[in-house]
C-alpha distance (Angstrom), angle and dihedral (degrees) to the residues before:
residue distance angle dihedral
M1 . . .
S2 3.75 . .
A3 3.75 114.9 .
S4 3.80 90.1 -136.6
A5 3.85 91.9 62.5
P6 3.77 98.4 91.3
S7 3.91 88.9 47.4
L8 3.76 89.2 51.7
I9 3.90 92.1 46.5
V10 3.80 92.0 50.3
G11 3.76 93.1 43.2
S12 3.91 92.0 53.7
A13 3.74 90.6 46.5
V14 3.89 93.8 50.9
L15 3.89 91.4 45.8
S16 3.82 89.1 48.0
F17 3.93 90.4 52.4
V18 3.83 96.0 45.1
V19 3.81 94.5 49.2
S20 3.84 91.8 45.5
F21 3.67 94.3 46.7
A22 3.89 93.5 49.0
S23 3.79 91.9 43.1
V24 3.74 94.0 53.0
R25 3.81 91.0 51.4
M26 3.75 88.5 54.4
A27 3.79 93.3 45.6
M28 3.79 91.4 55.7
A29 3.76 88.6 57.7
Y30 3.82 94.7 43.5
A31 3.75 94.0 48.3
Q32 3.81 91.9 51.9
R33 3.77 91.2 52.9
R34 3.78 94.4 44.6
G35 3.83 93.7 45.8
M36 3.81 92.1 -118.9
L37 3.86 94.0 156.5
D38 3.79 127.9 143.1
E39 3.78 106.3 -136.8
P40 3.79 122.3 -147.7
G41 3.76 117.2 -95.1
R42 3.68 151.6 157.6
R43 3.80 92.1 -88.4
R44 3.91 94.8 42.3
S45 3.79 130.4 83.0
H46 3.85 99.0 -146.2
S47 3.86 130.0 81.5
M48 3.78 103.3 -156.3
P49 3.90 131.5 61.0
T50 3.82 106.3 -98.1
P51 3.72 132.9 -172.8
R52 3.83 115.3 -111.7
G53 3.83 130.4 -156.8
G54 3.63 99.2 65.5
G55 3.75 91.9 130.9
I56 3.70 88.8 80.4
G57 3.80 82.9 84.9
I58 3.81 90.9 60.9
V59 3.71 91.9 47.8
L60 3.84 96.8 51.6
G61 3.73 92.9 41.1
A62 3.78 90.4 50.9
L63 3.86 91.2 45.0
V64 3.82 88.7 54.6
G65 3.86 100.8 45.8
M66 3.65 106.0 26.7
P67 3.90 105.2 57.0
S68 3.78 91.6 44.8
A69 3.76 90.7 52.0
L70 3.81 94.2 47.1
L71 3.89 91.2 49.6
L72 3.77 104.0 37.0
L73 3.84 103.2 39.1
P74 3.81 126.2 77.1
V75 3.78 121.5 -87.6
S76 3.83 92.2 29.3
P77 3.94 118.2 -176.9
G78 3.78 85.6 -129.0
A79 3.76 138.6 -98.6
A80 3.78 95.2 -84.0
T81 3.88 93.2 54.7
T82 3.91 90.5 42.9
A83 3.93 88.7 50.6
A84 3.86 91.4 47.2
F85 3.83 90.5 47.0
S86 3.84 91.7 51.1
V87 3.77 93.9 48.8
S88 3.66 94.1 47.4
V89 3.68 94.1 50.7
I90 3.69 91.2 50.5
A91 3.85 94.2 48.6
V92 3.93 93.9 50.3
A93 3.73 92.2 42.9
A94 3.76 92.4 50.6
I95 3.76 94.3 51.8
G96 3.69 91.4 46.1
W97 3.78 90.8 48.7
L98 3.87 89.1 53.8
D99 3.86 88.9 49.0
D100 3.74 91.4 50.8
H101 3.80 88.5 57.5
G102 3.82 96.3 50.9
S103 3.74 126.3 -11.3
L104 3.70 112.3 -89.6
P105 3.91 125.8 -153.1
I106 3.76 113.7 -97.4
R107 3.87 96.0 -117.3
P108 3.79 99.4 66.6
R109 3.85 91.2 44.1
L110 3.67 91.9 49.5
L111 3.82 94.6 47.3
I112 3.74 90.4 53.4
Q113 3.65 93.2 47.9
L114 3.84 91.7 48.0
A115 3.94 92.1 48.3
A116 3.87 94.3 45.5
T117 3.79 93.5 47.0
L118 3.75 92.2 45.3
L119 3.82 91.4 55.4
L120 3.77 90.2 50.9
C121 3.73 93.0 45.8
V122 3.79 93.3 51.9
A123 3.73 91.0 50.2
V124 3.92 91.4 50.2
A125 3.79 94.2 41.2
S126 3.82 90.2 52.1
Y127 3.92 89.4 70.3
T128 3.97 90.1 53.1
S129 3.67 131.5 74.0
S130 3.81 95.1 -90.6
L131 3.75 137.3 24.4
L132 3.86 86.8 -140.4
W133 3.75 88.4 79.6
A134 3.81 83.2 78.3
I135 3.87 88.9 75.9
P136 3.92 99.4 61.2
L137 3.79 88.3 36.5
L138 3.83 92.5 55.8
V139 3.92 88.8 51.8
A140 3.91 90.4 50.4
G141 3.87 92.3 42.6
V142 3.90 95.2 52.5
W143 3.92 89.9 44.8
C144 3.78 90.4 49.3
I145 3.75 92.1 51.2
N146 3.83 92.7 50.8
L147 3.74 98.3 40.8
H148 3.80 90.1 56.9
N149 3.77 89.5 51.6
F150 3.89 87.8 50.9
M151 3.76 93.4 52.6
D152 3.71 96.1 49.3
G153 3.73 95.9 93.6
I154 3.72 111.1 109.5
D155 3.90 135.8 44.7
G156 3.76 114.9 -69.8
L157 3.89 99.2 -12.7
A158 3.74 103.2 112.4
A159 3.84 93.5 37.3
Q160 3.84 90.1 49.6
Q161 3.79 91.1 50.4
A162 3.76 90.7 51.2
M163 3.87 90.5 48.8
F164 3.85 89.4 52.9
F165 3.81 95.2 42.6
G166 3.90 92.5 50.1
A167 3.84 92.8 48.8
A168 3.69 95.7 45.2
Y169 3.73 95.5 41.0
A170 3.94 87.2 51.9
A171 3.73 91.5 52.1
L172 3.84 92.4 50.5
A173 3.89 93.6 45.1
W174 3.70 91.0 47.5
S175 3.90 92.0 48.0
A176 3.85 88.2 48.4
G177 3.74 94.7 53.7
S178 3.81 105.3 -100.1
P179 3.76 115.9 115.6
A180 3.82 89.5 173.6
L181 3.74 92.7 62.7
A182 3.84 92.2 40.1
G183 3.65 91.7 54.9
A184 3.76 94.3 49.4
G185 3.81 90.1 51.5
L186 3.67 92.9 49.4
A187 3.78 90.2 49.5
L188 3.69 90.0 52.8
G189 3.77 91.8 51.4
A190 3.79 91.6 48.4
A191 3.72 93.5 49.7
A192 3.80 90.5 48.4
T193 3.87 88.7 51.7
G194 3.79 90.4 54.2
F195 3.76 89.3 57.6
W196 3.82 96.5 37.7
W197 3.86 91.1 61.2
F198 3.87 87.6 70.9
N199 3.72 97.5 31.4
R200 3.88 100.6 52.8
S201 3.82 114.5 106.6
P202 2.85 120.5 -35.6
A203 3.73 90.3 32.5
K204 3.82 121.6 -142.1
I205 3.80 93.2 -169.2
F206 3.86 135.1 9.8
M207 3.74 125.0 -132.4
G208 3.76 98.3 -122.4
D209 3.83 126.6 -166.8
V210 3.79 91.4 -57.8
G211 3.59 88.2 64.5
S212 3.80 109.5 32.2
A213 3.87 96.2 44.6
T214 3.84 93.2 45.1
L215 3.65 90.0 46.2
G216 3.76 93.1 55.5
L217 3.80 89.2 48.9
I218 3.80 92.0 53.7
V219 3.89 93.8 47.5
F220 3.80 87.0 49.9
A221 3.85 92.0 48.1
L222 3.86 95.8 48.8
S223 3.87 88.6 48.6
A224 3.79 93.4 49.8
M225 3.76 92.1 46.2
L226 3.79 91.4 51.1
W227 3.86 88.9 48.8
A228 3.74 91.9 50.7
F229 3.87 90.1 48.0
R230 3.89 92.4 50.1
T231 3.64 120.6 -4.1
N232 3.90 96.9 -146.8
L233 3.73 91.8 58.0
L234 3.79 91.5 71.8
W235 3.94 89.0 78.0
P236 3.84 97.1 62.2
A237 3.87 90.9 39.6
L238 3.86 90.4 55.1
I239 3.86 87.8 47.5
F240 3.83 89.5 58.7
S241 3.81 89.0 57.3
S242 3.84 97.8 43.0
G243 3.81 99.2 104.7
F244 3.97 89.9 59.4
V245 3.65 96.7 36.0
V246 3.83 97.0 51.6
D247 3.83 94.5 43.9
A248 3.85 94.4 46.4
T249 3.81 95.3 42.9
L250 3.67 99.8 46.2
T251 3.68 94.5 45.8
L252 3.73 90.5 51.4
L253 3.79 92.9 48.3
V254 3.79 93.3 49.0
R255 3.88 91.7 48.8
M256 3.80 91.1 48.8
L257 3.78 90.5 48.3
R258 3.86 88.8 52.3
G259 3.71 91.7 52.6
A260 3.86 91.3 -116.3
R261 3.77 122.8 151.4
W262 3.68 91.0 -97.6
Y263 3.81 94.7 -175.8
T264 3.80 95.5 57.8
P265 3.99 122.9 87.6
H266 3.81 113.9 -82.5
R267 3.77 139.1 155.7
E268 3.87 98.5 -129.8
H269 3.80 101.7 116.6
L270 3.87 116.1 110.6
Y271 3.78 90.2 -113.7
Q272 3.81 91.0 54.0
W273 3.76 91.5 47.4
L274 3.63 91.3 53.6
V275 3.78 94.1 54.3
R276 3.78 91.0 44.2
R277 3.92 88.0 56.9
G278 3.85 89.8 53.9
A279 3.72 107.9 -88.2
S280 3.81 114.6 137.1
H281 3.72 122.7 -114.5
R282 3.91 90.5 -114.8
K283 3.85 91.4 49.0
V284 3.90 93.4 51.5
A285 3.83 91.4 47.2
L286 3.82 90.0 51.4
G287 3.83 88.8 54.4
Y288 3.75 92.0 55.9
F289 3.81 89.7 44.8
A290 3.78 90.9 51.9
W291 3.83 89.2 53.6
N292 3.71 91.2 53.8
V293 3.77 95.1 47.1
L294 3.87 99.4 37.0
V295 3.78 96.5 37.2
C296 3.66 115.4 16.3
V297 3.72 99.2 45.2
P298 3.77 100.7 52.6
V299 3.76 94.6 39.2
A300 3.78 91.8 49.4
W301 3.76 90.8 48.6
I302 3.94 88.0 53.6
A303 3.75 87.8 49.2
F304 3.86 94.1 50.5
R305 3.81 95.6 44.3
W306 3.99 94.3 47.1
P307 3.74 107.4 32.7
A308 3.79 91.8 -179.6
A309 3.95 87.7 65.7
A310 3.95 95.3 41.2
S311 3.74 95.1 98.0
M312 3.82 93.0 48.5
C313 3.83 88.7 48.1
F314 3.79 89.1 51.8
G315 3.78 93.5 50.7
A316 3.89 92.6 45.2
T317 3.82 91.6 51.8
Y318 3.74 91.4 51.0
L319 3.73 95.0 47.0
L320 3.65 92.8 49.1
G321 3.82 91.0 47.2
A322 3.87 87.7 51.3
A323 3.80 89.5 52.6
V324 3.79 93.0 47.1
W325 3.89 88.9 47.9
R326 3.81 92.1 50.1
T327 3.92 93.8 46.8
G328 3.73 89.5 47.5
K329 3.66 94.3 50.9
H330 3.87 94.7 47.9
S331 3.81 90.1 46.4
C332 3.90 91.4 53.9
L333 3.93 87.7 46.0
R334 3.70 93.7 52.2
R335 3.64 93.5 48.2
R336 3.86 90.1 51.2
E337 3.83 90.6 51.3
R338 3.68 92.2 50.8
H339 3.80 90.0 48.3
V340 3.69 93.9 50.4
S341 3.93 93.9 45.0
A342 3.76 88.1 49.6
């Protein structure tokens, strides 16, 4: 491994942070001038008009640091995959940026997401045993984009998750022998940190679709590239995302089973219920961070060290996550019933 690899990794991360931080500062002024404000409402968790679109900082920071790490560091996923990644990120970010300026119909947004994700999936699948892998990858990619959009609803939560995922992913990829993927992960974490500084509670700016949708695509892309590099590494990567995946997936399934219009805005995720029952944004975000550190990190380490047990570690994490989700929801509902009866 080249002695310059650590320096390149750190350099990419620092550059991503600086570009993100500066871009968010400019986005705050831009959003105020253009009237890009999220107003408080029944389906929202904030009480003051707040600028949106700050996720453009994450996008620009990631585009500066991640492709350079993927191309210049050892064990690169290749120029074709890196190019597909960059084009996909730009496409999803662009449609999200337009949506932040004025709500777009769901069809053009979904079509762009599908096309961008398919391009990336074909590039990744071309390094596997069959291009047919692009089909399940496409489904996973589009869901990852949208679940991150769903989970971006309170101050600091989505950015905090991206910081954790980026850092944990970087450690995993470095340990597995891929400095290129490690550098890309750390660049993502650094770009998310540049935004988080302004988005932590009380938030000065929100991520917007430009940030949340693109963030979902990037998390998917990194996970897919790690899977293509070494199949068994997918399990610990998925464990890192378990908090968001469990909350978004179970909430969606319950809404569908109830016959609700699941694609419309709502406040039914666990993190939203916790805020509605009186917990602060900071406290809820801390709870998700505790899950990441106390559950995901040690279980992912076991999955990495003992590949034969990796799938069982993945299953156990998601079952435990589902149990925590159900317990949390029931607790919130009981407190609501006591409040109403009082």
